[in-house]
N, C-alpha and C positions, 0 to 999 in steps of 0.2 A: 235135778231141781232138790234143793233141801225142803223140808216141810217145817211149818211153825212150831211143831212139838219139839223140834231139835234146837231152839232158841232158848238159850237159858232164861231168858225174861218169862217166855210163856211154858217153859217145859212141864209146870206142874198144873197147867189148866186141863180141867175135864175135857173129853171129847165133845160133848155140848158148847163149852164156853170157846174150844177152838174153832169149831163150826161157826159160832157167831163171829168171832175174830176174822176168820176167811172170808166171811160174808161182806164185812166191813171193809177189807182191804182192796186197794186198787193194785193190779198186778202190771208191770210195766218191763218189757224188753229194751235194754239199753245196750247202745255200743261203746266201744273202748272211748276214752275222754268225755263221755257225756258228763254233764254236770246234774248231780242229784239235787244238791242245794248250795246255794251262795253263802258267804260269811255275812250276816247281818239279816238274813231271811226270816221271816217268822217262823216258829216252830209249832204249826198247827197240825202237823203229822210226825208219826213215829216210821222211822223208815227200817225196812226189815230186808237184809241181803240175803237173798236165796241162793243166788249162783255169781260167780265172779268174785272180782277183787276190787275194793276202792282204797282211796288215800283221802285223808285229811289234811288241808294244808291252811296256813293264813299267808296272806300276802302283805309284804313289807311295802313301806311308803314309797320305795323306789320301783315297787312291781314285781319282785322276785317272790318265788314261792319258799315258804318254810314249811316242810313235811312234818306233821305233828303225829301221825298215825297211820296204819295201814290195817286193812281187816279183809279177811277172807272169809266168804260165806261157809256155815250161816253165822249171822251176827245182826245185832241191833244198831242202828247208827243214829246217833245224836239224841237218845233218850233223856240226857241228864236235861239239855235245853226244852225240852217237851216238858218234863216234871216240874220243872222250875219256871216255865212259862216265858223264858228268856230268849232273844234272837240266837240262832246258830252261831257260835263263836268261831267257826271255820268253815271252809269250803269243800265240799266232798264231791270227787270224780272218780270215774271208773276207770282203772287200769288195763281191764279187760272187756269184753262182751260180758252180759249179763242179765240178772233178773233182780228186780227190787220190787218189794210191795211196801205201799204207804198205808198206814192206819190212822184214822183222825183220831189226834188225841182226845177229842171230847169223847169218844166212845169209850176210851180207858178210863176217862175220870167219871163219867156217868155209870159204868160198869162197876166200878170200885164201892158205890152205894149197896151192892147186891154181896151179902156175907159170903156165899160159896166163891164167886169171882175174887173176893178181895183176900180170902184166907188163902185162895190157891196162888195168887199174885205174890202175898207174902212169901209162901213156901219157896217161891221161884226165885224171890229175891234173896232168901237165906242162904239157897244154893249158890247163888252168883257171889254173895259175899264171902262164903266160904273158898271158892275159887279164886277171887281176888286175893284173900289172906294168903293161900298158896302163892301166890305170884311174887307177892311182897316178901314172903318167907324166902322164896329162891333167890330174889332180887339182892335180898340182904346177906344171904351165906355164902352165894356163887361168887368168886372170884372171876374177872373178865376173861382170864385164861380159859376156865372152866365152862363159862358160857359159851364162848366159841368153839371149844372142842366139843360141847353138848350139840350145838346146831350142825357141827359137822358130821357128827355121829347118825342124829335124828333125820337131818334133812339137808344133805349135801348138795342135792339139786337146787336149792334157793340161790345158791353161788352162781348158778347157769341163768337164772330168771330174774334176779335182781342186782342193782349196782351196790357195790360195798357200802357206800354211804347210807343206803335203805337198811342194808343187814346191821348196820352200826346202830342206826336208830332203833329197830326192832329189839337190838340185845342192849340199847340203852348206854352205849359206850360211844366215844369219839371215832370218827373214822381214822384219824390216826392211830389210835390205840388198837382198833381191829388191824390195820396194815402191819404194824410192830408184832402183834401176835402170831398173824399169819406167816410173817417172814421167820418168826423164831420156830414156828412149827416146821417150816421148809427146811430150816438148817437142822433141826433134830430129825428130819427124814419122815416125819409123820404125815406129810402132803406132798405134792409136787404143783407147781404151777401157781402164780401169784395173781395173774391178770384175771379181769373178770371174764366167767366163764369158763377157765381152764384149770380149776383146782379139783384136784383128786386124791383120794384118800391113800395112802401108801400103808398106814400101820394103825388100824383101827384099836388094837389093843394099847397101844401106846397113848392114844388119845382118851380111851378110858381110864389109863393110869393118871393122864393130867385131871380128870374130872375127880377121881378119887383122892389124889394128893393136894390138890390146889383149890378144892372146892369151899375151902374155909378162908375168910379175910383174916389179916393179922389183928385179931381181936379176940379176947377171951369170952365175951357175951356179944355176939354181933346184935341179938334182937334189943338187948338193953341198949347199945348204942344207938340202933336205929330209932327207939322210942325217944331216947335222948334228942337225938337231931330233929325229929318232928314235933317236939315238946308235949308228947303223951305224957299224962299223968295217971296213975291208977287210982 
């Protein structure tokens, strides 16, 4: 089981403040398909995933699920809704057996009046911002082919565990794009097998070459293009 100190949101808290956090937390063992919270529930607790994997999904008017994110432990789930004090915008469900701790939002808010706790939380949040900035940078400069090659190199086992549409969601590409890229890799003898659970790497060096040669989109300054797309002004 992971520890609170491994959670980015709490990573800079002192041992005393971590102990107070643990004292407030309610730890639960949950099984696969257990619901942590439903879309629309009040966000009066911050949920800390200490073991296992969960998915967040919204439900369409016709009742179908639209998966919007997936988290592996360790992770904090739903902190945005808690800090903004709005209902949870999605449902959280366990994909595996696992452990979840729930911490009262009121404890976090009350503790922020203490200078040491507040400063430590600010440092933790600053670290989280840096990580998110790195992820945005990677998302901006890596092509779809490079992203697929990278996940194959770093975590080919994920293709045995997840469906292709779930992997596509993680990579922020469409399932059709993922299928096209995998077929291209197979035709170039980089991998074999295209069905879920059957993919095996044949040429790791070739995949590394894909990352090296295809890592930049067709733009001279991708970061500038990204800022323009989101309306960012210096």
